[in-house]
C-alpha positions, 0 to 999 in steps of 0.5 A: 247205847253210848259208844262214841269214838275213843271211850270204846276204842279198844273193844265194844261188846253186844252183851244182848247179842249172843253172837257178839264179836269185838268190834274194835281191838286197836287202841290208835297205836302201835304201843298196845294201851294195856302193859304186862305185869311186871316179871317179878310179880307173876299173876296168881290165879284168883280164887278157886273153883273151890272157893268160888262155890264155897263162897256161892254157897254163902251168898245163897245162903245169905237172907239179907240179900235179894234173890239175884244178887245171892245167883249172881255168878261168881265164875266165867264158868258159871254164866249162862250165854255168850258162850261165843265171848266167854265159853272155853277159846272164847276171845274175852275169856281169853283175855280174862284168863291171862290178865290182859282185858283191854278198856271196853263197853258192855251194852245192853237191856238191864239184867243181861249180866254185863255187871256181873261179867265186870265183877268177875273180871275183877276177882280173875285179874291182878289189876287194882278194880275201882267199881263207880256208877254215873248215877251216885258218882260225878265227875270229880270222883271219876277224876279222883279215881283216875289220879290214885290209879296214876300213883299207884302205876307209878308208885307199884307198877300196877294197873287199875281197872275203873269200872263204871255203870250206867256210862249212859248217863253222863253227858258228851262232855263228862265222857270225854274226860276218860279220853286222854287217860284211854289214849296214855293206857293209864287206866282199863276202863270197862263201860256199862250202858244200857241201850233200847229196850227190845223184847227177847226170850232167854233160857233161865234155866230150871228154878226150883219153884214150880208154877203154872206156864201162864205165870211165867208167861206173865212174868217174862211179860211185865218184866220185858225180858229184864231177868233181874226183875223177873227174879226179883217178882219171883222173890217178893211172891215167894215172901208173901207166901204162906208155908202151904199155898200155891204161886198164883198170878193174884200172889204175882199181881201182889208182888208187882205192886211192890217193884218197879217195872221200867216200862216197854218200848211201847209204852216209852212212845205212848208216855212222849205222846202222852207229854206232847199231847199234855203240852198242846192241850196247855195242862202243865199238871198232866205234863208235869205228870207225863215227864216225871214218869219218863224221867223215873221209867229211864229215858234218857233226858236228851231225847226228851229235850229234843222233843221239847225244841219240836214242841216249841215251834211246832205247838207255840210257833209265832205266838211266843218267840220266847218258847223255841230259845228256851227249850234249846237252853234246855237242851244245852242245860241237859248236856252240860248237867245231865241227870239228876240236876237237869231235871228240874231243867226239862220241867222248868219248859215244861210248864213254860211250853205248857202254859204259853200261848199256841199258834201252829200257823208256821208249822200248818203253812209248812207243811203245805209247801211239802205237799205242794214240792211233793206233788208239783213240777219243780217250777224254775227261780223267777229271772229277776230274782236269780243271783248274777255273779257274773257279767255273762249271767247278767247278759243273760237277764238273771237279775234284770229287773229285781227291785231292791227293797230298802231303796223303797218306802215301805213293800215293793210290788214284786212277785217271789213265786213262780209264775205258775204258782204266784197266786198260791197261798201256803197260809191258807189251808186251800193254798191252790185256790186261785 
């Protein structure tokens, strides 16, 4: 989930949570962000039930559309789930039907209906509706849309709803572009973000397609709770069937070879482990492959960049002091330009770290320090290296006998550890040996 103060100040809704309620409903000022329609422009209901049914029938019969798109609900009554929000009397339904929708973030796993809900809003509102995606459009496109919204507001007294899909793919600086316009009420932002995957059971109704329970369980497992992926698998499997054939497990497995399944949360950790171990093992070829798998699967590039920073210090360490600055530059570059441009930056860093010489000297030494601190008495600081900012402390002996190294040629003979552990060498695995 991508959510920071200001971006979703009006409302944040968890589409993945059936009991979700608005977290915030204040705009930060006494003046509402959402203005009412002009008095001379009475709101008209967009689309009757009959016309919606007709359009739904047309979409269902359009074989050129994917099955998931043909089954996409067009009205709140057809929307499955979140009855507390979009059911009769629900707070979100009330806002939509009164055309007073506020800026909000819909967040949850893929395939739960976030985009569908936003498009239902577009059919119900009298405001202009601009649909955008952080995957295919950049921040200059967003600024252009906001400028057009401002012109429409001034010239026609009409609000604009900007619907931005995949907002989490924008970095922090790009997301901050929205803040001044949200604060002035120039646009209403409906943003969609994806949070970390979780395994959840969802009742998708009773389809006309019949198959054994084992197949349904298998599809649910490989789809990882994503209804759109599950429907797509069934759609491809049915297309490949002969007219007199029955849907079986082999047919489903063939269909899975032709679809892209985003990996589960468990596999996420398997992949980052594979990337880390490939870098540690100096296999740049394998490391690049696992990086590609993670990015293709939708992993956050900032998460990967942070792990590369850790690898640079833990595995390369003192063997190449350029590794850590490069990893930090990679993290900053990912924050600045985001996906998809930052993929080559990540690849650059991964190859460098994999090819760099390796040293775990500082990592292992500090590991010994932590073990010592956890298991032994917190020994006091020796008097001669204590801070002595006051006369009283100096009279108590703080700093007495301290040898200032720049006044001497070379290292001075002076102990810096507490007396009880003065012979410990944390760079030695058996550091307690005296």
